[in-house]
MARMI-926251 format. One record per residue (C-alpha): x, y, z; residue number from 1. Coordinates in Angstrom, 3 decimals. Last residue first. Layout:
BEGIN
+----------+----------+----------+------+
!        x !        y !        z ! resi !
+----------+----------+----------+------+
!        X !        Y !        Z !  NUM !
...
+----------+----------+----------+------+
***
This chain:
BEGIN
+----------+----------+----------+------+
!        x !        y !        z ! resi !
+----------+----------+----------+------+
!   61.464 !   73.394 !  251.888 !  425 !
!   58.034 !   72.946 !  250.137 !  424 !
!   57.203 !   75.193 !  247.534 !  423 !
!   54.752 !   77.828 !  248.444 !  422 !
!   52.151 !   79.260 !  246.634 !  421 !
!   51.201 !   82.982 !  245.705 !  420 !
!   52.059 !   82.869 !  241.573 !  419 !
!   51.462 !   78.612 !  240.591 !  418 !
!   54.404 !   76.852 !  241.000 !  417 !
!   52.452 !   74.091 !  243.388 !  416 !
!   49.839 !   73.956 !  240.558 !  415 !
!   51.914 !   71.258 !  239.398 !  414 !
!   49.572 !   68.854 !  239.316 !  413 !
!   47.295 !   70.955 !  236.805 !  412 !
!   49.325 !   74.136 !  236.413 !  411 !
!   47.311 !   75.682 !  234.030 !  410 !
!   43.406 !   74.809 !  235.361 !  409 !
!   44.744 !   75.741 !  238.600 !  408 !
!   46.813 !   79.148 !  237.793 !  407 !
!   43.939 !   80.187 !  235.768 !  406 !
!   41.141 !   79.830 !  238.210 !  405 !
!   43.769 !   81.472 !  240.690 !  404 !
!   43.937 !   84.676 !  237.770 !  403 !
!   39.929 !   84.274 !  237.095 !  402 !
!   38.929 !   87.587 !  238.822 !  401 !
!   41.932 !   89.847 !  237.860 !  400 !
!   44.054 !   91.923 !  240.170 !  399 !
!   46.703 !   93.531 !  238.875 !  398 !
!   49.630 !   93.025 !  241.475 !  397 !
!   51.244 !   90.749 !  239.510 !  396 !
!   50.765 !   92.511 !  235.785 !  395 !
!   53.147 !   95.623 !  238.466 !  394 !
!   55.515 !   92.718 !  239.422 !  393 !
!   56.192 !   91.533 !  235.971 !  392 !
!   56.075 !   95.135 !  233.847 !  391 !
!   58.856 !   96.536 !  237.723 !  390 !
!   61.228 !   93.292 !  236.582 !  389 !
!   60.741 !   93.875 !  232.740 !  388 !
!   61.751 !   97.387 !  233.564 !  387 !
!   65.198 !   95.728 !  235.578 !  386 !
!   65.830 !   93.678 !  232.942 !  385 !
!   65.985 !   96.860 !  230.278 !  384 !
!   67.748 !   99.583 !  232.842 !  383 !
!   70.803 !   96.933 !  232.944 !  382 !
!   71.076 !   97.385 !  228.730 !  381 !
!   70.455 !  101.543 !  229.102 !  380 !
!   72.865 !  101.474 !  232.106 !  379 !
!   75.491 !   99.140 !  230.116 !  378 !
!   75.176 !  102.383 !  227.558 !  377 !
!   75.697 !  104.695 !  230.078 !  376 !
!   78.873 !  103.391 !  231.056 !  375 !
!   80.192 !  103.248 !  227.443 !  374 !
!   79.395 !  107.033 !  226.643 !  373 !
!   76.800 !  107.231 !  224.319 !  372 !
!   76.092 !  107.952 !  220.294 !  371 !
!   79.551 !  105.545 !  219.775 !  370 !
!   77.640 !  102.801 !  221.221 !  369 !
!   74.119 !  103.611 !  221.031 !  368 !
!   72.776 !  102.703 !  217.582 !  367 !
!   75.301 !   98.931 !  217.960 !  366 !
!   73.409 !   99.001 !  221.329 !  365 !
!   70.156 !   98.649 !  219.815 !  364 !
!   70.830 !   95.882 !  217.063 !  363 !
!   72.299 !   93.238 !  220.150 !  362 !
!   69.332 !   94.286 !  222.045 !  361 !
!   67.014 !   93.407 !  219.431 !  360 !
!   68.448 !   89.756 !  218.194 !  359 !
!   68.858 !   88.826 !  221.966 !  358 !
!   65.384 !   89.964 !  222.726 !  357 !
!   64.281 !   87.936 !  219.742 !  356 !
!   66.623 !   85.040 !  221.299 !  355 !
!   65.095 !   85.735 !  225.086 !  354 !
!   61.258 !   86.190 !  223.727 !  353 !
!   60.937 !   82.734 !  221.562 !  352 !
!   62.361 !   80.446 !  224.057 !  351 !
!   59.557 !   81.896 !  226.667 !  350 !
!   57.079 !   81.756 !  223.443 !  349 !
!   58.947 !   78.050 !  222.795 !  348 !
!   58.414 !   76.959 !  226.307 !  347 !
!   54.504 !   77.746 !  226.245 !  346 !
!   54.571 !   76.325 !  222.927 !  345 !
!   55.951 !   73.096 !  224.090 !  344 !
!   52.978 !   73.171 !  227.238 !  343 !
!   49.831 !   73.544 !  224.689 !  342 !
!   47.948 !   70.584 !  225.154 !  341 !
!   46.970 !   71.427 !  228.535 !  340 !
!   46.888 !   74.975 !  229.901 !  339 !
!   50.192 !   76.094 !  230.109 !  338 !
!   50.069 !   78.813 !  232.929 !  337 !
!   52.234 !   76.527 !  235.300 !  336 !
!   55.079 !   75.641 !  232.294 !  335 !
!   55.661 !   79.426 !  231.656 !  334 !
!   55.848 !   79.549 !  235.499 !  333 !
!   58.767 !   77.418 !  235.547 !  332 !
!   59.778 !   78.227 !  231.858 !  331 !
!   60.367 !   81.740 !  233.367 !  330 !
!   62.028 !   80.540 !  236.718 !  329 !
!   64.621 !   78.636 !  234.654 !  328 !
!   65.504 !   81.441 !  232.326 !  327 !
!   65.976 !   83.887 !  235.777 !  326 !
!   67.808 !   81.464 !  237.317 !  325 !
!   70.089 !   81.170 !  234.447 !  324 !
!   70.883 !   84.864 !  234.370 !  323 !
!   70.793 !   85.390 !  237.582 !  322 !
!   75.025 !   84.696 !  238.235 !  321 !
!   75.094 !   86.421 !  234.442 !  320 !
!   75.325 !   89.391 !  236.158 !  319 !
!   78.152 !   88.507 !  238.183 !  318 !
!   79.592 !   87.045 !  236.182 !  317 !
!   79.688 !   90.628 !  233.926 !  316 !
!   80.501 !   92.646 !  237.077 !  315 !
!   83.894 !   90.265 !  237.364 !  314 !
!   84.659 !   90.493 !  233.983 !  313 !
!   84.140 !   94.207 !  233.807 !  312 !
!   86.221 !   94.474 !  236.827 !  311 !
!   89.028 !   92.721 !  235.473 !  310 !
!   88.735 !   94.855 !  232.615 !  309 !
!   89.393 !   97.622 !  233.901 !  308 !
!   87.458 !  100.976 !  234.943 !  307 !
!   84.165 !   99.094 !  235.306 !  306 !
!   80.911 !  101.711 !  236.362 !  305 !
!   79.008 !  100.732 !  233.194 !  304 !
!   79.564 !   96.531 !  234.720 !  303 !
!   77.352 !   98.375 !  238.239 !  302 !
!   74.460 !   99.012 !  235.515 !  301 !
!   74.644 !   95.822 !  234.963 !  300 !
!   74.602 !   93.954 !  238.201 !  299 !
!   71.604 !   96.007 !  239.070 !  298 !
!   69.841 !   94.525 !  235.779 !  297 !
!   70.718 !   90.841 !  236.393 !  296 !
!   69.266 !   91.981 !  240.606 !  295 !
!   66.133 !   93.063 !  238.940 !  294 !
!   65.496 !   90.413 !  236.449 !  293 !
!   66.035 !   87.845 !  239.748 !  292 !
!   63.485 !   89.777 !  242.421 !  291 !
!   61.193 !   90.169 !  239.059 !  290 !
!   61.143 !   86.538 !  238.925 !  289 !
!   61.357 !   85.340 !  242.675 !  288 !
!   57.840 !   86.573 !  243.337 !  287 !
!   56.379 !   85.115 !  240.702 !  286 !
!   58.225 !   81.887 !  241.220 !  285 !
!   57.114 !   81.363 !  244.412 !  284 !
!   59.248 !   81.871 !  248.025 !  283 !
!   59.779 !   78.745 !  249.649 !  282 !
!   62.846 !   77.988 !  247.734 !  281 !
!   64.275 !   74.364 !  248.197 !  280 !
!   67.713 !   75.472 !  246.662 !  279 !
!   69.786 !   73.393 !  244.121 !  278 !
!   68.416 !   73.900 !  241.277 !  277 !
!   68.980 !   77.595 !  242.007 !  276 !
!   72.973 !   76.682 !  243.100 !  275 !
!   72.990 !   75.319 !  239.359 !  274 !
!   71.685 !   77.552 !  237.307 !  273 !
!   73.844 !   80.304 !  239.176 !  272 !
!   77.211 !   78.575 !  238.717 !  271 !
!   76.247 !   78.091 !  234.433 !  270 !
!   75.518 !   81.544 !  234.421 !  269 !
!   78.573 !   82.793 !  236.031 !  268 !
!   80.386 !   80.495 !  234.052 !  267 !
!   78.217 !   82.109 !  230.608 !  266 !
!   79.298 !   85.688 !  232.046 !  265 !
!   82.819 !   84.975 !  232.578 !  264 !
!   83.127 !   82.939 !  229.064 !  263 !
!   81.980 !   86.233 !  227.689 !  262 !
!   84.591 !   88.237 !  229.326 !  261 !
!   87.289 !   85.333 !  228.175 !  260 !
!   85.836 !   85.617 !  224.442 !  259 !
!   86.143 !   89.615 !  224.404 !  258 !
!   89.826 !   89.144 !  225.553 !  257 !
!   90.923 !   87.503 !  222.678 !  256 !
!   90.060 !   90.686 !  220.608 !  255 !
!   92.329 !   92.717 !  221.334 !  254 !
!   92.667 !   95.218 !  224.016 !  253 !
!   93.123 !   98.628 !  223.593 !  252 !
!   90.543 !   99.998 !  226.484 !  251 !
!   88.065 !  101.037 !  223.692 !  250 !
!   88.220 !   97.981 !  222.075 !  249 !
!   87.850 !   96.152 !  224.719 !  248 !
!   84.983 !   97.820 !  225.876 !  247 !
!   82.730 !   97.813 !  222.071 !  246 !
!   83.250 !   93.797 !  222.502 !  245 !
!   81.719 !   94.420 !  225.781 !  244 !
!   79.118 !   96.391 !  224.121 !  243 !
!   78.235 !   93.777 !  221.251 !  242 !
!   78.100 !   91.070 !  223.708 !  241 !
!   76.127 !   92.818 !  226.649 !  240 !
!   73.268 !   94.221 !  224.353 !  239 !
!   72.049 !   91.052 !  223.816 !  238 !
!   71.908 !   89.841 !  226.864 !  237 !
!   69.790 !   93.425 !  228.326 !  236 !
!   67.972 !   92.372 !  225.805 !  235 !
!   67.335 !   88.375 !  226.168 !  234 !
!   66.747 !   89.611 !  229.972 !  233 !
!   64.169 !   91.706 !  229.021 !  232 !
!   62.261 !   89.361 !  226.494 !  231 !
!   62.796 !   86.890 !  229.276 !  230 !
!   60.915 !   88.544 !  231.681 !  229 !
!   58.046 !   89.876 !  229.271 !  228 !
!   57.615 !   85.846 !  228.484 !  227 !
!   57.589 !   85.024 !  232.196 !  226 !
!   54.797 !   87.248 !  232.722 !  225 !
!   52.636 !   87.073 !  229.749 !  224 !
!   52.332 !   83.414 !  230.364 !  223 !
!   49.620 !   84.121 !  233.232 !  222 !
!   47.387 !   86.141 !  230.471 !  221 !
!   47.992 !   82.608 !  227.857 !  220 !
!   46.971 !   80.575 !  230.165 !  219 !
!   43.928 !   82.028 !  231.303 !  218 !
!   42.595 !   82.900 !  227.847 !  217 !
!   43.732 !   78.610 !  227.052 !  216 !
!   41.692 !   77.585 !  230.023 !  215 !
!   38.233 !   79.973 !  228.811 !  214 !
!   38.257 !   77.558 !  225.426 !  213 !
!   40.410 !   75.452 !  223.680 !  212 !
!   43.035 !   73.269 !  225.387 !  211 !
!   40.719 !   70.000 !  225.753 !  210 !
!   38.675 !   70.146 !  222.582 !  209 !
!   42.541 !   69.398 !  220.824 !  208 !
!   43.046 !   66.328 !  222.481 !  207 !
!   46.445 !   66.005 !  224.346 !  206 !
!   49.516 !   64.796 !  222.744 !  205 !
!   50.828 !   61.153 !  223.737 !  204 !
!   54.309 !   61.863 !  226.432 !  203 !
!   55.249 !   57.786 !  226.337 !  202 !
!   56.798 !   57.529 !  223.411 !  201 !
!   59.150 !   60.790 !  224.321 !  200 !
!   59.702 !   58.215 !  227.476 !  199 !
!   60.217 !   55.397 !  225.601 !  198 !
!   63.269 !   57.033 !  223.842 !  197 !
!   62.913 !   56.873 !  219.634 !  196 !
!   62.219 !   60.592 !  219.725 !  195 !
!   65.500 !   61.542 !  221.366 !  194 !
!   67.965 !   59.209 !  218.761 !  193 !
!   66.277 !   60.849 !  215.656 !  192 !
!   66.660 !   64.126 !  217.107 !  191 !
!   70.397 !   64.102 !  218.433 !  190 !
!   71.166 !   62.189 !  214.665 !  189 !
!   69.097 !   64.790 !  212.535 !  188 !
!   70.872 !   68.067 !  214.368 !  187 !
!   74.698 !   66.487 !  214.623 !  186 !
!   74.245 !   65.276 !  211.199 !  185 !
!   73.449 !   68.792 !  210.180 !  184 !
!   75.404 !   70.418 !  212.508 !  183 !
!   78.358 !   68.377 !  211.108 !  182 !
!   77.325 !   69.497 !  207.489 !  181 !
!   77.542 !   73.226 !  208.775 !  180 !
!   81.097 !   72.331 !  209.924 !  179 !
!   81.916 !   71.320 !  206.583 !  178 !
!   80.868 !   74.478 !  205.175 !  177 !
!   83.616 !   76.243 !  207.447 !  176 !
!   86.442 !   74.428 !  204.899 !  175 !
!   88.271 !   71.587 !  206.631 !  174 !
!   91.563 !   70.532 !  208.173 !  173 !
!   91.568 !   73.813 !  210.568 !  172 !
!   88.194 !   74.636 !  210.151 !  171 !
!   86.846 !   71.247 !  212.171 !  170 !
!   88.621 !   72.831 !  215.410 !  169 !
!   86.980 !   76.429 !  215.383 !  168 !
!   83.659 !   75.162 !  214.438 !  167 !
!   83.990 !   72.792 !  217.386 !  166 !
!   85.160 !   75.729 !  219.783 !  165 !
!   81.953 !   77.732 !  218.181 !  164 !
!   80.244 !   74.900 !  219.961 !  163 !
!   81.648 !   74.792 !  223.102 !  162 !
!   80.309 !   78.109 !  224.572 !  161 !
!   76.705 !   77.468 !  223.344 !  160 !
!   76.535 !   73.934 !  224.211 !  159 !
!   77.881 !   74.443 !  227.649 !  158 !
!   74.787 !   77.179 !  228.236 !  157 !
!   72.468 !   74.674 !  227.255 !  156 !
!   74.332 !   71.878 !  230.091 !  155 !
!   73.277 !   74.590 !  232.419 !  154 !
!   69.560 !   75.575 !  230.877 !  153 !
!   68.670 !   71.754 !  231.302 !  152 !
!   69.717 !   71.251 !  234.652 !  151 !
!   68.111 !   74.176 !  235.599 !  150 !
!   65.350 !   72.834 !  234.028 !  149 !
!   65.785 !   69.412 !  235.619 !  148 !
!   65.994 !   70.707 !  238.849 !  147 !
!   63.176 !   72.829 !  239.487 !  146 !
!   61.270 !   70.118 !  237.712 !  145 !
!   62.555 !   67.673 !  240.959 !  144 !
!   61.518 !   70.951 !  243.735 !  143 !
!   58.050 !   70.356 !  242.350 !  142 !
!   57.822 !   66.856 !  242.530 !  141 !
!   55.549 !   65.108 !  239.146 !  140 !
!   58.908 !   64.772 !  236.244 !  139 !
!   57.730 !   62.914 !  233.364 !  138 !
!   55.474 !   65.521 !  231.717 !  137 !
!   57.430 !   68.606 !  232.311 !  136 !
!   60.435 !   66.839 !  232.044 !  135 !
!   59.152 !   66.385 !  228.499 !  134 !
!   57.461 !   69.743 !  228.122 !  133 !
!   61.679 !   71.059 !  228.726 !  132 !
!   62.807 !   68.235 !  225.979 !  131 !
!   60.177 !   69.764 !  223.638 !  130 !
!   61.200 !   73.086 !  224.295 !  129 !
!   65.006 !   72.587 !  223.301 !  128 !
!   64.476 !   70.867 !  220.540 !  127 !
!   62.622 !   72.880 !  218.576 !  126 !
!   63.047 !   71.677 !  215.215 !  125 !
!   64.512 !   74.368 !  212.969 !  124 !
!   62.347 !   74.049 !  209.605 !  123 !
!   61.773 !   77.500 !  209.204 !  122 !
!   65.561 !   78.875 !  209.577 !  121 !
!   66.268 !   76.172 !  206.724 !  120 !
!   64.240 !   77.609 !  204.643 !  119 !
!   64.969 !   81.144 !  205.484 !  118 !
!   69.044 !   79.635 !  204.966 !  117 !
!   68.289 !   77.864 !  201.570 !  116 !
!   67.243 !   81.577 !  199.897 !  115 !
!   69.719 !   83.570 !  201.511 !  114 !
!   72.337 !   81.056 !  199.918 !  113 !
!   70.554 !   80.640 !  196.295 !  112 !
!   70.610 !   84.413 !  196.496 !  111 !
!   74.396 !   84.709 !  197.355 !  110 !
!   75.187 !   83.158 !  194.334 !  109 !
!   78.351 !   80.697 !  195.210 !  108 !
!   81.595 !   82.004 !  194.209 !  107 !
!   84.043 !   80.915 !  196.787 !  106 !
!   83.493 !   76.727 !  197.120 !  105 !
!   80.852 !   74.726 !  199.692 !  104 !
!   78.633 !   77.245 !  199.815 !  103 !
!   75.818 !   75.423 !  197.170 !  102 !
!   76.188 !   71.973 !  199.111 !  101 !
!   76.722 !   73.598 !  202.326 !  100 !
!   73.378 !   75.097 !  201.701 !   99 !
!   72.238 !   71.658 !  200.371 !   98 !
!   73.307 !   70.005 !  203.415 !   97 !
!   71.731 !   72.595 !  205.879 !   96 !
!   68.323 !   72.380 !  204.003 !   95 !
!   69.074 !   68.408 !  204.571 !   94 !
!   68.980 !   68.545 !  208.453 !   93 !
!   65.928 !   70.945 !  208.771 !   92 !
!   63.743 !   68.713 !  206.138 !   91 !
!   65.381 !   65.349 !  208.528 !   90 !
!   64.835 !   67.287 !  212.054 !   89 !
!   61.364 !   68.475 !  211.031 !   88 !
!   60.379 !   65.199 !  209.121 !   87 !
!   61.433 !   63.712 !  212.780 !   86 !
!   60.300 !   66.441 !  214.806 !   85 !
!   56.378 !   66.135 !  214.064 !   84 !
!   55.335 !   62.398 !  214.206 !   83 !
!   57.695 !   61.601 !  216.810 !   82 !
!   56.969 !   64.498 !  219.332 !   81 !
!   53.098 !   64.720 !  219.067 !   80 !
!   50.615 !   65.620 !  216.740 !   79 !
!   49.113 !   68.764 !  218.234 !   78 !
!   51.632 !   69.568 !  220.909 !   77 !
!   54.457 !   69.224 !  218.316 !   76 !
!   52.429 !   71.144 !  215.791 !   75 !
!   51.905 !   74.073 !  218.170 !   74 !
!   56.310 !   74.211 !  218.378 !   73 !
!   56.396 !   74.492 !  215.216 !   72 !
!   54.150 !   77.576 !  215.165 !   71 !
!   55.629 !   78.560 !  218.647 !   70 !
!   59.408 !   78.841 !  216.843 !   69 !
!   58.428 !   80.472 !  213.885 !   68 !
!   59.861 !   83.629 !  215.591 !   67 !
!   63.242 !   82.354 !  215.941 !   66 !
!   64.674 !   80.292 !  213.671 !   65 !
!   63.000 !   82.363 !  210.517 !   64 !
!   64.609 !   85.854 !  212.181 !   63 !
!   67.677 !   83.774 !  212.683 !   62 !
!   68.065 !   82.335 !  209.348 !   61 !
!   67.265 !   86.123 !  207.935 !   60 !
!   69.986 !   87.855 !  209.788 !   59 !
!   71.817 !   85.016 !  209.444 !   58 !
!   72.254 !   85.730 !  205.456 !   57 !
!   71.741 !   89.793 !  205.577 !   56 !
!   75.371 !   89.099 !  208.382 !   55 !
!   77.311 !   86.858 !  205.754 !   54 !
!   75.521 !   89.362 !  203.201 !   53 !
!   77.464 !   92.387 !  204.429 !   52 !
!   80.156 !   90.290 !  205.665 !   51 !
!   80.756 !   90.012 !  201.869 !   50 !
!   83.435 !   87.428 !  199.802 !   49 !
!   80.623 !   85.605 !  198.708 !   48 !
!   81.476 !   82.221 !  199.662 !   47 !
!   83.928 !   82.660 !  202.192 !   46 !
!   81.625 !   85.487 !  204.228 !   45 !
!   78.330 !   82.325 !  203.407 !   44 !
!   80.689 !   80.100 !  205.400 !   43 !
!   82.005 !   81.852 !  208.200 !   42 !
!   78.618 !   83.121 !  208.752 !   41 !
!   76.939 !   79.300 !  208.092 !   40 !
!   79.306 !   77.452 !  210.869 !   39 !
!   78.901 !   80.557 !  213.272 !   38 !
!   75.297 !   79.999 !  213.464 !   37 !
!   75.301 !   76.114 !  213.497 !   36 !
!   77.850 !   74.827 !  216.134 !   35 !
!   75.835 !   75.817 !  218.702 !   34 !
!   72.492 !   75.403 !  217.276 !   33 !
!   73.905 !   71.370 !  216.221 !   32 !
!   74.606 !   70.846 !  220.234 !   31 !
!   71.048 !   71.308 !  220.536 !   30 !
!   70.701 !   67.405 !  218.798 !   29 !
!   73.621 !   65.879 !  221.368 !   28 !
!   71.645 !   67.695 !  224.273 !   27 !
!   68.579 !   66.410 !  223.241 !   26 !
!   70.210 !   62.425 !  222.417 !   25 !
!   71.772 !   63.057 !  226.248 !   24 !
!   68.720 !   63.913 !  227.880 !   23 !
!   66.276 !   60.557 !  226.297 !   22 !
!   68.902 !   58.263 !  226.906 !   21 !
!   69.757 !   59.817 !  230.645 !   20 !
!   65.488 !   59.576 !  231.469 !   19 !
!   65.595 !   55.672 !  230.119 !   18 !
!   63.590 !   55.499 !  233.662 !   17 !
!   63.822 !   58.107 !  235.841 !   16 !
!   67.659 !   57.776 !  237.801 !   15 !
!   68.364 !   60.147 !  235.722 !   14 !
!   66.501 !   62.719 !  237.801 !   13 !
!   67.511 !   61.688 !  240.857 !   12 !
!   70.674 !   62.789 !  240.164 !   11 !
!   70.210 !   66.124 !  240.508 !   10 !
!   69.561 !   65.806 !  244.006 !    9 !
!   65.958 !   64.980 !  245.501 !    8 !
!   64.293 !   66.089 !  248.866 !    7 !
!   61.464 !   63.770 !  249.882 !    6 !
!   61.833 !   61.360 !  247.801 !    5 !
!   60.920 !   61.529 !  244.277 !    4 !
!   56.891 !   61.152 !  243.359 !    3 !
!   55.879 !   58.184 !  240.959 !    2 !
!   55.990 !   58.616 !  237.111 !    1 !
+----------+----------+----------+------+
***
């Protein structure tokens, strides 16, 4: 694919042949992930009459989906998207449908619901990492790749906001299990459209031998920095969701205002992501990454000083402004660190770190709320992101004899995103 113009725009992405079709299909499939969590929770609660069972089922589903993501991504790298994603998505959609049929009416057995949820979580197709890997294969211009990842992150943010709204529309006229079936249809049709795209067909799996040995080890070390920052961002964000709910309750606001504050977080993230992608940065991603994570942490420290809902919404929006840029930069660094044949897995490790961190942050916040003042809880959530930034800085300063070689081998044609390199202005 030829390099883009001297100053590529977001529109330049969709001038790549078949890119619009491919991206739209991937987003259709990924909308399923914005729908499935709430749909499965409502379905399980209605079927069993127990919030405890619903929480357990969702924890199992989430754990299988998150922690097996790198293993599923390895199948993509080894066999290619077409050979791996079609059976994966078909099995996942079939298991979701079986879950919906089993839990359609109240009185369904909890063990059967849990078993189907675990099986479905184990088969979740890694559409996000695969789409980012496709961008990395077809986009050769550094700045255009940055825009691709930024647009991808913003679109995903929109999907995860609109997904629950879609579930709400479905349950107005049908049982919650119908929304689970909708999620199955979205992921299967989106995945099918994605893998049938000529762009995806043109991305061939790398030979396994090319991905082994010293390059893989060096890539693993370089990958640690974006994974650590992604984990810190996930921990902070997971805590924020619960802390905002606690803040609203403490100040005697209804549950409805929580959605507006969290929407401010998403809006700030979307704006930050678009701006980050539009700027031709002269500093290397490895330099920007800890600054972005540290700024997120400082904004959350400020949220702990909020004395009202409006102030909190502003502080949370400011924190959100650094979320998408931090994650986009993490994905860029992971892509540069990936040895041949490991690009999808590298992105999946970042994705896994964010999601695992989010779950851990929510659990940790649940333990802290009620034991510590709420302002201090926000400060702890901010400190997690700052700590990740400091770890990232320290690891960057640790001398490694193979550092330059590792990035050179991993980055390939895009070694300009490695530490110490300068993106053209």
